[in-house]
C-alpha angles and dihedrals in degrees: 000000000000100000091181087076090067096047089056091058112029095149121123118242096245091060097038103050095086092048091049092050088051093049096247097125121066110173107162132184114209121253099032116141118225114226099196094190091054094039092067091054091048093050092053092042095053111115143162109263121189091200112050095094097192124118118229087240088055093052093050091044093053095048091048093050100047108018098093106066118132096222110019108057125200156004090240122184147108096276092050095050096044103039108031110092095229111013119186117251092251089061092066105112094207097156100075099274126197110256093236096048130117118188137184119196129197126182120200148136127228124209117231115286097012124132131211122197124202123193118188148140127261109248123236092247144113097250134021132178139165109202136175126217131189124217105252137142090016092302143055113284128192114257097190092256105126142115120214121200101275091041094069119097105220121228116265109285093019133104129231100221093195096068121098111264093017127133101255091193097052114142097214104065111142129144137181124214129191127207116199128197088215136098116273113253110262088226107067089206088065092060114113118236118268090007128133123194121211102175130242100273097098092232122171108265135194120210115200126194104198121193124179127193107353112212117274095256094047136085121257093276094047095234104099139033116280097224110028142052120288124200097176130082135237106182109088121256116231142200131171142207124211124222092263093054098260112148122220127203126222091270092047092049089055093044097044102030104024122102104201118221133167109172132089121276113278114256118239089232138023126229091253091050092049092047091051090052092050094052098037117136087216093068125114108284089228087067128075127197089250094064107015125166092013116096136192121256087039116233129203118213138170115271105245124168121337089250095052100038103034102031100025092055088074097046131090110264094252092053093043091054089063093061118094112250101171122095143055116324111248123243095036120260131150111258176173094141128180118208140192133184117215140184129200086215083083096047137325094237124057116193118200126195136181146121119284114227117229110272136179106258097212103153104096111359118191096308102033090256098103131277111303100216129033110240128207113259144168094243135013096218141009128182144152126215130193109221148193123226125292098265088060102034090191125142119223099190140348142186132204128217096258091054093056117095113228135198124229090279095049092253118148136203120203126183120205117195144120114280092254088052096048111123115235091236095052092101134115089248088064092045093258130120122207131214126187118242110231104277088209097047105209091003093231112151099219141059091286094071114117106210092196094062117116135177134179131195124196120200118202103174140180095011126196111253087222092061102095097196095052114139091234085079095064100104100160133046115258096028099091098108093043090054102041100033111186091002090067110097122241129187147168140193124254142146135263095252093048093053092044088053103037107018120211126339128196104250 
C-alpha cells in the first residue's frame, strides 16, 4: 500500500466536499482509468452529503488496499465513485446503492463438479454478506445462494461477530466458504455448512461481497484501520479443485474461472426506453408526462421485479395486475426494499414519517471503536436514499438509521427537498432529518430530463424472524401497510412555509 497517498489528502469528508465539487482537490491513485463519458455525469452528480461519514483519506486508502484483486473487483460504492479523482468504470454504483455500502464483485463460471474455496476475515461492520447470482433475463438474478453475517460458521478458534451476544471486536474472526458446481440437496438439512451450490450448467455467475457501515475507526470495507498502515488483508483468498481432482492456484482460478469485465453494470432501462415509457399513451390516465409515474397522494410499495415496479408503476391498476411481481429482484441487491416515485410538481417538500425498527447501533460504541457486543434487534440495517431515474441509477443523498432523530416512541420525521426549499426547522435539533432531493431530477443528460422527478428507496435488511411487522412478510402488492403497521412509511407533499409554520403532520 502506498501510504503517501493518504498523507497528501488527510482532510475529512465533511470539510472537503465543497473543495472537491469546485475541483480544488486532486488526490489520484495510479492506474485508474478515466471514463470521460461517465466523468461528466459524476461531476454533475457530486454534491454535499451530510451523511456519508467517510474521510477522503479513508476512501483513497480503501481503494488502494483492496482495488487490485484478480477476481473480486472494487471497491464499488457511492463514496468511491464520487470522490476518487479517477475511479474505474466498475466502481460506478449505478443501481441505486446505499451510501454506506462497499461492494466487491467477481464474475466467473465453474465447470461441472468443480469446487472453489474462499478463506477470509469478517469485517468490522454492521452488515456482511456473500451472495451468488446467475445471468438470466439480461442481468444477474439472485438464486437463493447466499450467506449473511450470522449465517457463517466461523473457523475453529474464531468468532462470528455478527451473531447476537458475540464479541464484535474479537481479533480471531476467520471463515471458510465453499462453492460447489453441483445441484443443491433437495433436503435443506443435507446442505453442508458454509457451502453454496451453483448447479452443473456452467452458467455465468456473479459473486458479490456486500459490506454496509464499517465501524467508525475502520476503512470503508471494515477490514483495516482507518488512519494507519495495514499489513493484513480482508478480501478472501481462493483456490479451486476441478472434478478430476486437479488443484488450481489463485492465478489459475482467475485464468480458468474468471470472466473479466471492466465496464459499469448494465442499466435495466435505457434513456430512450424510459422516455418512451414516460410518454406512452398506454399509461394510467391519472398520470401525465410531467409527473409520471409519481402520484398524489404519494404511496410507498415494496420493490418487486423490474417489470412490475419500474414499468407497472406507469400502468392503470388493471393492467399492472397482469404483470408478474413474484420472483427474485433483478440486478442483485439485498432486500427487501420499499420504493416511492415523487414529483416536485405536487409540492417542493416531501415529508416522510414512520416508526424506526430496533437496530444494532454498531458504528461508534462507547469509545469510537465500534460497539463491543452484538445486541439483539428487529432489523440489522435501515437506510433511505434519494435517487435519480433508472437510466442513471445514481444516488443524490442518503441517511442511515443511527443518523435519524427519533421521538420517545421511535417515530421519525424526514424532510426531502432541494437545499433552497429546506425548512429552517428541518434539523436534528428539532427532531427532523433532512435528505436532499436529486438536484438533477431524472439525471438524464439531454432535453428530456425532468428536473422535478424524485425517487426514494428504503432498505430494511436482514430482519429478525421474531419481528412480526417485518417487510419480508409482504407477499402481495398493496399489503405493505397492513403487514408493517406503524413501521410502514407514509408521506405527503407540502411547502417550506407550511412546514416552518405547522411542522410535521401524520399523513
